[in-house]
Residue, then its C-alpha position, 0 to 999 in steps of 0.5 A: m327701678r333698683a336702688s343702685l340705679r337710683q343712686k347712680i342717677v342721683d350721683v351723676c345728676d349731682r356731679k353734672i349740676a356741680d360742674k355745669g350749673p343748674g340748667v345742665g341737660l342730660s340723657f339717660y346715656a349719661f348714666f353709663a360708660n360708652k361701652n355697653d357693659d350692662p345692657e339690662l341696667l341700660m334698658e331699665a333706665a331707658d324704660w323708665w325714661i322713655r316708656t314710663h315718663k315719656l321724657d325728651h331725649f335731653e332733660k334737665a339734670r335737676k328735673i331727673r334728680e327730683m323725679v327719682e327722689e319723688e319716686g322713693f329714692g332710698s326706700 
């Protein structure tokens, strides 16, 4: 996963957790605007979420953030 997507995921998760608490759930669509302006990036996120990790539609933001960091965020 490209570094810009990793950063976006961490930022969105942090914001959702700050706004709604540690139990907040989200889907990979949370990382994108309603308008599909970057289909390649959307598919990259979907592939990571669905194919690579076989996650449910909604997952805890805390879990997603931890997964991204474990996979080498910032490296």
